[in-house]
N, C-alpha and C positions, 0 to 999 in steps of 0.2 A: 694259103690254100681255103677254098670253104672251106665247111664241115658237111657230114652226113648229118643232118638233121631232120630229115621229114621220116617218119615211121613207115609213113605208106609205099616208100620205095623198098625196091629189094636192092638186096646186096650185089647183085650183080648190074644194077644201074645207080649213079649215082655224080655228084658234083664232084670230086676230088679228080688230081690230075697226077696218076704216076708217074715216076721218073725214068731215066731212062731205062733202069733193070725192071720196071716192071711194080716197082716197090710201092704204097702208098705210106704216107705218114700215117703214124701209131698215134691216134687222139684219146685217150680213154678220157672218161668226162669227169672227175678231178682236176686233170692237167686244164681241159677247156672250159668251165665253170669258173663264172663268177665270185671273187674272194668274199662277196656277203653270204653268200651259201655256205661258205666253207664255214664262217664265223659263226653262221647258227649253229651248225652241227658243234662245231668247238663246245659253243657257250651253252649247249643243252643237253649233248652226248650223257655224261655222268649222272641227271637228272632222269632221264627216258632211262639209260641203264639200270636205276635201282629201282623202277618199277616192275611187280611183279611179271613174268611171263615175255619181258623185253627182253632180245638175247642179242641185238646189233644194231647198230645205225651207221647208214652211211647218206651219201648223196647220189640222185638219180634225177631221173625226170618223170612227170607224167605221162596222162599216155597222151596229151596237147603238147610236150615237148617242155613243159615248161619246170623249173629247175622243183628238187624237192627232196624231203628229208626223205631216207629209206629207211622204216622201220620192221625190222625182221623179229620173228615174234615165234613164245614157243609153242603156243595155241592159241584159237583163235578169242577165247575168252578175253585176251589183254588186249585185245581192237579197244575193249571197251574204256579201256584208259587212255586212250592215244585223243587227242586233239585234232579236228580237221586242219588246223595252220600253227604254227609258231611263228614268230616274229614275221609275218607275214609271207612265212613259202610255205607252201600245201606239203602236208606229211602222208605218205604215201606208205601203205604196209604190208605184209608177205607174210606166213605161216611159213618157217623152215625148218620147224621143231627145234628141239636142242640142237646148239654148235657149242661141241666140244673141241681143243685145241689137240692137235695131233704131233 
C-alpha cells in the first residue's frame, strides 16, 4: 500500500486504498520508519534526556519529510543544548513544557 508522505496533501486526498469496508491501514511513523533512525534514537535518547530542559525524545519527520529525531523541550532555553544533527539524522525540537506521568 502506498504511504501518505506528501505534507502538502490534505487528509481527504492521498495515495491510499481503502479496503471493502472503507478502512485504511494504520501506519504510525515508528512502524514505517527504517531501523536506522530507531537505532540512533536508542543510542542517544538517555544522553539527550540528561540535558537540562529536555523532557522527551521521539522520531518524526522534518518539514521536507526526512527522518528526524524529535526532541521535546521544557523551555526554549533548552534548544541551545541541541545539535542540528546526530549521526547524520536531523534534530527537530518543540517546546512542550513539562511532561508528567499520569
